[in-house]
All heavy atoms as TSV, in Angstrom:
chain	resi	resn	atom	element	x	y	z
A	1	MET	N	N	307.981	19.373	-32.512
A	1	MET	CA	C	306.986	18.872	-31.508
A	1	MET	C	C	306.962	17.340	-31.554
A	1	MET	O	O	307.113	16.678	-32.538
A	1	MET	CB	C	305.658	19.322	-31.925
A	1	MET	CG	C	304.501	18.717	-31.115
A	1	MET	SD	S	302.824	19.139	-31.625
A	1	MET	CE	C	302.603	20.766	-30.873
A	2	ARG	N	N	306.817	16.764	-30.258
A	2	ARG	CA	C	306.645	15.350	-30.166
A	2	ARG	C	C	305.453	15.121	-29.325
A	2	ARG	O	O	304.990	15.878	-28.552
A	2	ARG	CB	C	307.862	14.720	-29.512
A	2	ARG	CG	C	309.113	14.944	-30.275
A	2	ARG	CD	C	310.375	14.301	-29.729
A	2	ARG	NE	N	310.449	14.167	-28.329
A	2	ARG	CZ	C	311.056	13.116	-27.792
A	2	ARG	NH1	N	311.812	12.306	-28.468
A	2	ARG	NH2	N	311.111	13.043	-26.441
A	3	VAL	N	N	304.906	13.852	-29.512
A	3	VAL	CA	C	303.640	13.457	-28.759
A	3	VAL	C	C	303.734	12.010	-28.421
A	3	VAL	O	O	304.341	11.276	-28.993
A	3	VAL	CB	C	302.364	13.853	-29.591
A	3	VAL	CG1	C	302.264	12.924	-30.905
A	3	VAL	CG2	C	301.138	13.700	-28.781
A	4	ARG	N	N	303.111	11.754	-27.328
A	4	ARG	CA	C	302.807	10.318	-26.873
A	4	ARG	C	C	301.553	10.217	-26.097
A	4	ARG	O	O	301.023	11.254	-25.729
A	4	ARG	CB	C	304.024	9.859	-26.064
A	4	ARG	CG	C	304.071	10.451	-24.476
A	4	ARG	CD	C	305.258	9.787	-23.807
A	4	ARG	NE	N	304.982	8.472	-23.306
A	4	ARG	CZ	C	304.530	8.231	-22.126
A	4	ARG	NH1	N	304.271	9.187	-21.219
A	4	ARG	NH2	N	304.414	6.939	-21.730
A	5	VAL	N	N	301.146	9.000	-25.830
A	5	VAL	CA	C	299.954	8.816	-25.071
A	5	VAL	C	C	300.325	7.972	-23.870
A	5	VAL	O	O	301.009	6.848	-23.886
A	5	VAL	CB	C	298.890	8.030	-25.888
A	5	VAL	CG1	C	297.726	7.705	-24.978
A	5	VAL	CG2	C	298.481	8.781	-27.155
A	6	ASP	N	N	299.995	8.451	-22.631
A	6	ASP	CA	C	300.316	7.761	-21.398
A	6	ASP	C	C	299.299	6.599	-21.319
A	6	ASP	O	O	298.177	6.895	-21.087
A	6	ASP	CB	C	300.191	8.710	-20.226
A	6	ASP	CG	C	300.554	8.136	-18.965
A	6	ASP	OD1	O	300.507	6.938	-18.756
A	6	ASP	OD2	O	300.790	8.888	-17.963
A	7	PRO	N	N	299.801	5.363	-21.427
A	7	PRO	CA	C	298.919	4.256	-21.450
A	7	PRO	C	C	298.190	4.071	-19.989
A	7	PRO	O	O	297.131	3.402	-19.860
A	7	PRO	CB	C	299.794	3.067	-21.684
A	7	PRO	CG	C	301.211	3.574	-21.422
A	7	PRO	CD	C	301.182	5.005	-21.542
A	8	THR	N	N	298.729	4.681	-18.942
A	8	THR	CA	C	298.123	4.566	-17.669
A	8	THR	C	C	296.905	5.520	-17.533
A	8	THR	O	O	296.162	5.361	-16.608
A	8	THR	CB	C	299.159	4.798	-16.450
A	8	THR	OG1	O	299.507	6.122	-16.511
A	8	THR	CG2	C	300.293	3.818	-16.627
A	9	LYS	N	N	296.885	6.549	-18.329
A	9	LYS	CA	C	295.756	7.475	-18.350
A	9	LYS	C	C	294.746	7.262	-19.361
A	9	LYS	O	O	293.577	7.762	-19.300
A	9	LYS	CB	C	296.399	8.947	-18.516
A	9	LYS	CG	C	297.122	9.356	-17.249
A	9	LYS	CD	C	297.534	10.812	-17.506
A	9	LYS	CE	C	298.368	11.328	-16.317
A	9	LYS	NZ	N	298.822	12.709	-16.531
A	10	CYS	N	N	295.059	6.570	-20.452
A	10	CYS	CA	C	294.254	6.401	-21.623
A	10	CYS	C	C	293.064	5.440	-21.212
A	10	CYS	O	O	293.238	4.442	-20.637
A	10	CYS	CB	C	294.968	5.827	-22.783
A	10	CYS	SG	S	293.904	5.572	-24.230
A	11	GLU	N	N	291.821	5.931	-21.407
A	11	GLU	CA	C	290.657	5.183	-21.190
A	11	GLU	C	C	289.815	4.940	-22.402
A	11	GLU	O	O	288.613	4.674	-22.286
A	11	GLU	CB	C	289.830	5.934	-20.081
A	11	GLU	CG	C	290.636	5.869	-18.737
A	11	GLU	CD	C	289.685	6.397	-17.525
A	11	GLU	OE1	O	288.462	6.468	-17.698
A	11	GLU	OE2	O	290.324	6.710	-16.486
A	12	ALA	N	N	290.446	4.954	-23.597
A	12	ALA	CA	C	289.799	4.563	-24.919
A	12	ALA	C	C	288.614	5.443	-25.181
A	12	ALA	O	O	287.600	4.998	-25.797
A	12	ALA	CB	C	289.377	3.086	-24.846
A	13	PHE	N	N	288.658	6.733	-24.866
A	13	PHE	CA	C	287.588	7.653	-25.385
A	13	PHE	C	C	287.707	7.902	-26.870
A	13	PHE	O	O	286.771	8.430	-27.478
A	13	PHE	CB	C	287.796	9.036	-24.700
A	13	PHE	CG	C	287.154	8.857	-23.213
A	13	PHE	CD1	C	288.022	8.826	-22.146
A	13	PHE	CD2	C	285.815	8.897	-22.978
A	13	PHE	CE1	C	287.619	8.800	-20.857
A	13	PHE	CE2	C	285.339	8.728	-21.614
A	13	PHE	CZ	C	286.286	8.787	-20.630
A	14	LYS	N	N	288.918	7.651	-27.488
A	14	LYS	CA	C	289.148	7.718	-28.933
A	14	LYS	C	C	289.171	9.183	-29.372
A	14	LYS	O	O	289.114	9.400	-30.664
A	14	LYS	CB	C	288.140	6.818	-29.703
A	14	LYS	CG	C	288.154	5.462	-29.280
A	14	LYS	CD	C	287.141	4.696	-30.061
A	14	LYS	CE	C	287.011	3.323	-29.699
A	14	LYS	NZ	N	286.174	3.104	-28.480
A	15	LYS	N	N	289.205	10.229	-28.662
A	15	LYS	CA	C	289.111	11.605	-29.027
A	15	LYS	C	C	290.484	11.901	-29.868
A	15	LYS	O	O	290.307	12.731	-30.777
A	15	LYS	CB	C	289.029	12.549	-27.881
A	15	LYS	CG	C	287.759	12.342	-27.058
A	15	LYS	CD	C	286.548	12.788	-27.974
A	15	LYS	CE	C	285.266	12.629	-27.224
A	15	LYS	NZ	N	284.034	12.904	-28.001
A	16	CYS	N	N	291.502	11.328	-29.518
A	16	CYS	CA	C	292.728	11.632	-30.197
A	16	CYS	C	C	292.642	11.072	-31.622
A	16	CYS	O	O	293.117	11.778	-32.555
A	16	CYS	CB	C	293.956	11.073	-29.440
A	16	CYS	SG	S	293.953	9.269	-29.224
A	17	ASN	N	N	292.179	9.885	-31.734
A	17	ASN	CA	C	292.010	9.299	-33.078
A	17	ASN	C	C	290.945	10.078	-33.960
A	17	ASN	O	O	291.187	10.260	-35.082
A	17	ASN	CB	C	291.539	7.871	-32.948
A	17	ASN	CG	C	291.304	7.243	-34.286
A	17	ASN	OD1	O	290.104	7.057	-34.701
A	17	ASN	ND2	N	292.420	6.788	-34.955
A	18	GLU	N	N	290.025	10.702	-33.365
A	18	GLU	CA	C	289.015	11.425	-34.091
A	18	GLU	C	C	289.659	12.720	-34.613
A	18	GLU	O	O	289.288	13.235	-35.660
A	18	GLU	CB	C	287.819	11.819	-33.211
A	18	GLU	CG	C	286.939	10.589	-32.826
A	18	GLU	CD	C	285.850	10.897	-31.835
A	18	GLU	OE1	O	285.645	12.035	-31.527
A	18	GLU	OE2	O	285.208	9.910	-31.430
A	19	ALA	N	N	290.613	13.372	-33.738
A	19	ALA	CA	C	291.159	14.524	-34.030
A	19	ALA	C	C	292.346	14.375	-35.120
A	19	ALA	O	O	292.456	15.231	-36.008
A	19	ALA	CB	C	291.802	15.257	-32.830
A	20	ALA	N	N	293.093	13.332	-35.022
A	20	ALA	CA	C	294.215	13.121	-35.865
A	20	ALA	C	C	294.397	11.633	-36.145
A	20	ALA	O	O	295.312	10.962	-35.718
A	20	ALA	CB	C	295.442	13.713	-35.290
A	21	PRO	N	N	293.509	10.998	-36.976
A	21	PRO	CA	C	293.664	9.626	-37.312
A	21	PRO	C	C	294.939	9.225	-37.948
A	21	PRO	O	O	295.222	8.046	-37.911
A	21	PRO	CB	C	292.433	9.360	-38.045
A	21	PRO	CG	C	292.045	10.620	-38.641
A	21	PRO	CD	C	292.378	11.624	-37.686
A	22	GLU	N	N	295.513	10.149	-38.624
A	22	GLU	CA	C	296.743	9.891	-39.313
A	22	GLU	C	C	297.925	9.468	-38.368
A	22	GLU	O	O	298.787	8.832	-38.687
A	22	GLU	CB	C	297.207	11.097	-40.194
A	22	GLU	CG	C	296.204	11.683	-41.099
A	22	GLU	CD	C	295.354	12.798	-40.410
A	22	GLU	OE1	O	295.265	12.791	-39.166
A	22	GLU	OE2	O	294.879	13.629	-41.144
A	23	LEU	N	N	297.753	9.940	-37.119
A	23	LEU	CA	C	298.882	9.887	-36.252
A	23	LEU	C	C	298.497	8.869	-35.110
A	23	LEU	O	O	299.343	8.058	-34.572
A	23	LEU	CB	C	299.284	11.141	-35.692
A	23	LEU	CG	C	300.588	11.291	-34.868
A	23	LEU	CD1	C	301.800	10.784	-35.810
A	23	LEU	CD2	C	300.794	12.640	-34.438
A	24	PHE	N	N	297.271	8.958	-34.512
A	24	PHE	CA	C	296.829	8.174	-33.353
A	24	PHE	C	C	296.033	6.938	-33.763
A	24	PHE	O	O	294.954	6.945	-34.183
A	24	PHE	CB	C	295.872	9.014	-32.494
A	24	PHE	CG	C	296.648	10.199	-31.819
A	24	PHE	CD1	C	296.525	11.468	-32.427
A	24	PHE	CD2	C	297.420	10.064	-30.733
A	24	PHE	CE1	C	297.130	12.588	-31.839
A	24	PHE	CE2	C	298.030	11.084	-30.152
A	24	PHE	CZ	C	297.864	12.428	-30.735
A	25	LYS	N	N	296.846	5.866	-33.834
A	25	LYS	CA	C	296.280	4.611	-34.198
A	25	LYS	C	C	295.707	3.845	-32.957
A	25	LYS	O	O	296.278	4.072	-31.860
A	25	LYS	CB	C	297.265	3.658	-34.835
A	25	LYS	CG	C	297.952	4.286	-36.000
A	25	LYS	CD	C	296.915	4.623	-37.118
A	25	LYS	CE	C	297.519	5.315	-38.368
A	25	LYS	NZ	N	296.764	5.876	-39.255
A	26	LEU	N	N	294.611	3.132	-33.009
A	26	LEU	CA	C	294.043	2.421	-31.903
A	26	LEU	C	C	294.279	1.016	-31.952
A	26	LEU	O	O	294.351	0.404	-33.069
A	26	LEU	CB	C	292.462	2.745	-31.842
A	26	LEU	CG	C	292.030	4.205	-31.944
A	26	LEU	CD1	C	290.672	4.227	-31.991
A	26	LEU	CD2	C	292.629	4.899	-30.700
A	27	ASP	N	N	294.455	0.342	-30.744
A	27	ASP	CA	C	294.569	-1.167	-30.817
A	27	ASP	C	C	293.214	-1.805	-30.847
A	27	ASP	O	O	292.115	-1.138	-31.021
A	27	ASP	CB	C	295.309	-1.522	-29.457
A	27	ASP	CG	C	294.626	-1.350	-28.116
A	27	ASP	OD1	O	293.386	-0.961	-28.152
A	27	ASP	OD2	O	295.285	-1.420	-27.129
A	28	ASP	N	N	293.136	-3.081	-30.746
A	28	ASP	CA	C	291.890	-3.827	-30.874
A	28	ASP	C	C	290.891	-3.439	-29.819
A	28	ASP	O	O	289.607	-3.810	-29.949
A	28	ASP	CB	C	292.141	-5.298	-30.850
A	28	ASP	CG	C	293.030	-5.806	-32.046
A	28	ASP	OD1	O	293.019	-5.016	-33.048
A	28	ASP	OD2	O	293.651	-6.835	-31.920
A	29	PHE	N	N	291.305	-2.845	-28.711
A	29	PHE	CA	C	290.342	-2.497	-27.665
A	29	PHE	C	C	290.010	-0.981	-27.687
A	29	PHE	O	O	289.252	-0.609	-26.742
A	29	PHE	CB	C	290.883	-2.955	-26.321
A	29	PHE	CG	C	291.151	-4.365	-26.197
A	29	PHE	CD1	C	292.527	-4.843	-26.388
A	29	PHE	CD2	C	290.269	-5.322	-26.078
A	29	PHE	CE1	C	292.806	-6.248	-26.381
A	29	PHE	CE2	C	290.496	-6.581	-26.022
A	29	PHE	CZ	C	291.856	-7.111	-26.189
A	30	GLY	N	N	290.531	-0.184	-28.672
A	30	GLY	CA	C	290.153	1.160	-28.799
A	30	GLY	C	C	291.167	2.136	-28.068
A	30	GLY	O	O	290.918	3.330	-28.037
A	31	TYR	N	N	292.172	1.541	-27.444
A	31	TYR	CA	C	293.144	2.409	-26.677
A	31	TYR	C	C	294.254	2.909	-27.731
A	31	TYR	O	O	294.607	2.202	-28.736
A	31	TYR	CB	C	293.862	1.644	-25.679
A	31	TYR	CG	C	293.031	1.221	-24.532
A	31	TYR	CD1	C	292.249	0.008	-24.540
A	31	TYR	CD2	C	292.832	2.071	-23.464
A	31	TYR	CE1	C	291.429	-0.248	-23.492
A	31	TYR	CE2	C	292.042	1.745	-22.364
A	31	TYR	CZ	C	291.352	0.636	-22.508
A	31	TYR	OH	O	290.443	0.313	-21.391
A	32	ALA	N	N	294.732	4.115	-27.595
A	32	ALA	CA	C	295.722	4.622	-28.382
A	32	ALA	C	C	297.083	3.916	-28.224
A	32	ALA	O	O	297.448	3.558	-27.130
A	32	ALA	CB	C	296.020	6.144	-28.130
A	33	ASP	N	N	297.656	3.560	-29.380
A	33	ASP	CA	C	298.842	2.653	-29.420
A	33	ASP	C	C	300.094	3.638	-29.670
A	33	ASP	O	O	300.571	3.636	-30.697
A	33	ASP	CB	C	298.676	1.546	-30.430
A	33	ASP	CG	C	299.760	0.565	-30.413
A	33	ASP	OD1	O	300.422	0.424	-29.247
A	33	ASP	OD2	O	299.927	-0.197	-31.307
A	34	MET	N	N	300.444	4.388	-28.721
A	34	MET	CA	C	301.585	5.255	-28.839
A	34	MET	C	C	302.140	5.616	-27.471
A	34	MET	O	O	301.943	6.562	-26.897
A	34	MET	CB	C	301.059	6.535	-29.537
A	34	MET	CG	C	302.161	7.583	-29.815
A	34	MET	SD	S	301.683	9.203	-30.358
A	34	MET	CE	C	300.917	8.801	-31.838
A	35	ASP	N	N	302.892	4.670	-26.940
A	35	ASP	CA	C	303.351	4.869	-25.528
A	35	ASP	C	C	304.879	5.411	-25.558
A	35	ASP	O	O	305.372	5.605	-24.486
A	35	ASP	CB	C	303.351	3.579	-24.785
A	35	ASP	CG	C	304.135	2.453	-25.406
A	35	ASP	OD1	O	304.592	2.604	-26.547
A	35	ASP	OD2	O	304.177	1.340	-24.724
A	36	GLU	N	N	305.340	5.734	-26.746
A	36	GLU	CA	C	306.670	6.440	-26.784
A	36	GLU	C	C	306.543	7.662	-27.638
A	36	GLU	O	O	305.612	7.773	-28.475
A	36	GLU	CB	C	307.755	5.435	-27.537
A	36	GLU	CG	C	307.977	4.338	-26.719
A	36	GLU	CD	C	309.139	3.444	-27.294
A	36	GLU	OE1	O	309.839	3.982	-28.242
A	36	GLU	OE2	O	309.279	2.298	-26.950
A	37	PHE	N	N	307.364	8.639	-27.375
A	37	PHE	CA	C	307.220	9.943	-28.142
A	37	PHE	C	C	307.416	9.672	-29.592
A	37	PHE	O	O	308.335	9.010	-30.001
A	37	PHE	CB	C	308.264	10.949	-27.499
A	37	PHE	CG	C	307.770	11.673	-26.326
A	37	PHE	CD1	C	308.118	11.386	-25.032
A	37	PHE	CD2	C	306.803	12.700	-26.486
A	37	PHE	CE1	C	307.659	12.053	-24.038
A	37	PHE	CE2	C	306.271	13.405	-25.391
A	37	PHE	CZ	C	306.714	13.054	-24.121
A	38	VAL	N	N	306.664	10.361	-30.449
A	38	VAL	CA	C	306.708	10.394	-31.781
A	38	VAL	C	C	306.831	11.780	-32.338
A	38	VAL	O	O	306.189	12.656	-31.840
A	38	VAL	CB	C	305.436	9.693	-32.349
A	38	VAL	CG1	C	305.426	9.790	-33.927
A	38	VAL	CG2	C	305.341	8.236	-31.947
A	39	ASP	N	N	307.682	12.061	-33.332
A	39	ASP	CA	C	307.809	13.331	-33.912
A	39	ASP	C	C	306.586	13.583	-34.715
A	39	ASP	O	O	306.039	12.722	-35.457
A	39	ASP	CB	C	309.066	13.330	-34.843
A	39	ASP	CG	C	310.296	13.357	-34.098
A	39	ASP	OD1	O	310.358	13.859	-33.002
A	39	ASP	OD2	O	311.359	12.794	-34.596
A	40	VAL	N	N	305.995	14.820	-34.604
A	40	VAL	CA	C	304.824	15.239	-35.301
A	40	VAL	C	C	305.166	16.043	-36.540
A	40	VAL	O	O	305.846	16.988	-36.527
A	40	VAL	CB	C	303.929	16.156	-34.307
A	40	VAL	CG1	C	302.748	16.583	-35.068
A	40	VAL	CG2	C	303.598	15.364	-33.101
A	41	PRO	N	N	304.602	15.503	-37.707
A	41	PRO	CA	C	304.815	16.322	-38.972
A	41	PRO	C	C	304.150	17.687	-38.861
A	41	PRO	O	O	303.178	17.829	-38.195
A	41	PRO	CB	C	304.107	15.412	-39.984
A	41	PRO	CG	C	304.065	14.086	-39.375
A	41	PRO	CD	C	303.867	14.240	-37.928
A	42	ALA	N	N	304.815	18.618	-39.511
A	42	ALA	CA	C	304.325	20.051	-39.329
A	42	ALA	C	C	302.842	20.173	-39.677
A	42	ALA	O	O	302.106	20.897	-39.242
A	42	ALA	CB	C	305.060	20.841	-40.233
A	43	ALA	N	N	302.416	19.348	-40.605
A	43	ALA	CA	C	301.085	19.391	-41.187
A	43	ALA	C	C	299.990	18.916	-40.141
A	43	ALA	O	O	298.851	19.135	-40.298
A	43	ALA	CB	C	300.890	18.600	-42.551
A	44	LEU	N	N	300.506	18.275	-39.158
A	44	LEU	CA	C	299.572	17.676	-38.149
A	44	LEU	C	C	299.635	18.293	-36.725
A	44	LEU	O	O	298.926	17.962	-35.765
A	44	LEU	CB	C	299.812	16.147	-37.926
A	44	LEU	CG	C	299.656	15.235	-39.163
A	44	LEU	CD1	C	299.963	13.842	-38.795
A	44	LEU	CD2	C	298.134	15.375	-39.599
A	45	ILE	N	N	300.402	19.394	-36.693
A	45	ILE	CA	C	300.623	20.015	-35.357
A	45	ILE	C	C	299.318	20.544	-34.720
A	45	ILE	O	O	299.040	20.316	-33.619
A	45	ILE	CB	C	301.707	21.205	-35.441
A	45	ILE	CG1	C	303.037	20.591	-35.564
A	45	ILE	CG2	C	301.652	22.091	-34.216
A	45	ILE	CD1	C	304.218	21.476	-35.783
A	46	ALA	N	N	298.494	21.206	-35.584
A	46	ALA	CA	C	297.220	21.749	-35.112
A	46	ALA	C	C	296.272	20.657	-34.660
A	46	ALA	O	O	295.636	20.683	-33.581
A	46	ALA	CB	C	296.579	22.605	-36.150
A	47	LYS	N	N	296.321	19.523	-35.427
A	47	LYS	CA	C	295.415	18.371	-35.007
A	47	LYS	C	C	295.912	17.716	-33.679
A	47	LYS	O	O	295.153	17.337	-32.952
A	47	LYS	CB	C	295.413	17.392	-36.160
A	47	LYS	CG	C	294.656	17.805	-37.400
A	47	LYS	CD	C	294.673	16.668	-38.386
A	47	LYS	CE	C	293.768	16.928	-39.555
A	47	LYS	NZ	N	293.606	15.852	-40.443
A	48	VAL	N	N	297.306	17.680	-33.529
A	48	VAL	CA	C	297.708	17.171	-32.265
A	48	VAL	C	C	297.413	17.941	-31.081
A	48	VAL	O	O	297.015	17.447	-30.002
A	48	VAL	CB	C	299.213	16.832	-32.369
A	48	VAL	CG1	C	299.941	16.519	-31.009
A	48	VAL	CG2	C	299.565	15.728	-33.368
A	49	ARG	N	N	297.522	19.259	-31.226
A	49	ARG	CA	C	297.165	20.159	-30.138
A	49	ARG	C	C	295.591	20.005	-29.827
A	49	ARG	O	O	295.261	19.973	-28.691
A	49	ARG	CB	C	297.452	21.593	-30.524
A	49	ARG	CG	C	298.869	21.880	-30.384
A	49	ARG	CD	C	299.185	23.363	-30.555
A	49	ARG	NE	N	300.585	23.606	-30.331
A	49	ARG	CZ	C	301.358	24.255	-31.189
A	49	ARG	NH1	N	300.824	24.631	-32.311
A	49	ARG	NH2	N	302.693	24.365	-30.960
A	50	GLU	N	N	294.833	19.893	-30.847
A	50	GLU	CA	C	293.305	19.580	-30.687
A	50	GLU	C	C	293.154	18.258	-29.887
A	50	GLU	O	O	292.364	18.137	-29.032
A	50	GLU	CB	C	292.633	19.610	-32.005
A	50	GLU	CG	C	291.171	19.329	-31.851
A	50	GLU	CD	C	290.507	19.240	-33.150
A	50	GLU	OE1	O	291.013	19.294	-34.283
A	50	GLU	OE2	O	289.212	19.066	-33.056
A	51	ALA	N	N	293.865	17.189	-30.331
A	51	ALA	CA	C	293.747	15.982	-29.709
A	51	ALA	C	C	294.060	16.000	-28.191
A	51	ALA	O	O	293.362	15.454	-27.367
A	51	ALA	CB	C	294.674	14.908	-30.415
A	52	ALA	N	N	295.210	16.740	-27.918
A	52	ALA	CA	C	295.554	16.870	-26.493
A	52	ALA	C	C	294.517	17.663	-25.664
A	52	ALA	O	O	294.128	17.356	-24.556
A	52	ALA	CB	C	296.870	17.667	-26.401
A	53	ASN	N	N	293.832	18.666	-26.278
A	53	ASN	CA	C	292.688	19.451	-25.623
A	53	ASN	C	C	291.474	18.585	-25.421
A	53	ASN	O	O	290.767	18.853	-24.509
A	53	ASN	CB	C	292.458	20.669	-26.411
A	53	ASN	CG	C	293.590	21.770	-26.289
A	53	ASN	OD1	O	294.291	21.758	-25.270
A	53	ASN	ND2	N	293.728	22.623	-27.238
A	54	LEU	N	N	291.255	17.787	-26.369
A	54	LEU	CA	C	289.974	16.892	-26.294
A	54	LEU	C	C	290.008	15.760	-25.398
A	54	LEU	O	O	289.128	15.190	-24.960
A	54	LEU	CB	C	289.616	16.425	-27.692
A	54	LEU	CG	C	289.197	17.421	-28.727
A	54	LEU	CD1	C	289.060	16.808	-30.157
A	54	LEU	CD2	C	287.952	18.173	-28.312
A	55	CYS	N	N	291.297	15.291	-25.121
A	55	CYS	CA	C	291.428	14.024	-24.253
A	55	CYS	C	C	290.930	14.410	-22.808
A	55	CYS	O	O	291.503	15.193	-22.140
A	55	CYS	CB	C	292.864	13.662	-24.284
A	55	CYS	SG	S	293.141	12.190	-23.336
A	56	PRO	N	N	289.797	13.678	-22.433
A	56	PRO	CA	C	289.370	13.958	-21.100
A	56	PRO	C	C	290.193	13.544	-19.915
A	56	PRO	O	O	290.007	13.924	-18.804
A	56	PRO	CB	C	287.938	13.214	-21.140
A	56	PRO	CG	C	288.047	12.254	-22.122
A	56	PRO	CD	C	289.064	12.765	-23.153
A	57	THR	N	N	291.075	12.631	-20.151
A	57	THR	CA	C	291.962	12.145	-19.083
A	57	THR	C	C	293.393	12.811	-19.080
A	57	THR	O	O	294.160	12.432	-18.267
A	57	THR	CB	C	292.074	10.603	-19.096
A	57	THR	OG1	O	292.780	10.235	-20.382
A	57	THR	CG2	C	290.718	9.893	-19.082
A	58	GLY	N	N	293.721	13.629	-20.098
A	58	GLY	CA	C	294.958	14.145	-20.175
A	58	GLY	C	C	296.119	13.124	-20.563
A	58	GLY	O	O	297.259	13.336	-20.249
A	59	ALA	N	N	295.682	12.132	-21.318
A	59	ALA	CA	C	296.660	11.106	-21.712
A	59	ALA	C	C	297.570	11.486	-22.769
A	59	ALA	O	O	298.652	10.969	-22.952
A	59	ALA	CB	C	295.907	9.712	-21.965
A	60	VAL	N	N	297.121	12.422	-23.637
A	60	VAL	CA	C	297.920	12.919	-24.800
A	60	VAL	C	C	298.906	13.914	-24.277
A	60	VAL	O	O	298.563	15.034	-23.756
A	60	VAL	CB	C	297.013	13.488	-25.942
A	60	VAL	CG1	C	297.836	14.011	-27.016
A	60	VAL	CG2	C	296.063	12.518	-26.412
A	61	MET	N	N	300.205	13.547	-24.275
A	61	MET	CA	C	301.314	14.442	-23.879
A	61	MET	C	C	302.085	14.968	-24.991
A	61	MET	O	O	302.684	14.369	-25.787
A	61	MET	CB	C	302.144	13.569	-22.979
A	61	MET	CG	C	301.387	12.824	-21.791
A	61	MET	SD	S	302.281	11.652	-20.918
A	61	MET	CE	C	303.690	12.663	-20.283
A	62	VAL	N	N	302.065	16.320	-25.044
A	62	VAL	CA	C	302.810	17.101	-26.048
A	62	VAL	C	C	304.085	17.606	-25.539
A	62	VAL	O	O	304.114	18.217	-24.379
A	62	VAL	CB	C	301.952	18.182	-26.706
A	62	VAL	CG1	C	302.665	19.090	-27.642
A	62	VAL	CG2	C	300.626	17.587	-27.305
A	63	GLU	N	N	305.160	17.509	-26.225
A	63	GLU	CA	C	306.433	18.088	-25.943
A	63	GLU	C	C	306.841	18.965	-27.056
A	63	GLU	O	O	307.052	18.610	-28.145
A	63	GLU	CB	C	307.454	16.909	-25.798
A	63	GLU	CG	C	308.792	17.358	-25.189
A	63	GLU	CD	C	309.652	16.124	-25.137
A	63	GLU	OE1	O	310.334	15.751	-26.081
A	63	GLU	OE2	O	309.756	15.612	-23.914
A	64	GLU	N	N	306.960	20.296	-26.761
A	64	GLU	CA	C	307.301	21.280	-27.797
A	64	GLU	C	C	308.764	21.239	-28.105
A	64	GLU	O	O	309.575	20.892	-27.299
A	64	GLU	CB	C	306.911	22.686	-27.346
A	64	GLU	CG	C	305.507	22.828	-27.207
A	64	GLU	CD	C	304.592	22.990	-28.336
A	64	GLU	OE1	O	305.125	23.246	-29.416
A	64	GLU	OE2	O	303.382	22.595	-28.262
């Protein structure tokens, strides 16, 4: 699984960071700093799926 955050959709709700802070780091303004696909460690797959479901703008993009 891979994940990225679409910077054009992210509105700094921080839901991804709340679900998986180990993976979703925020910039100084609260936006997710992950505009390229990143491989998801097996231990974080459930958290990444939760982050994608929680994002109100659909900015978290999961690629299986």
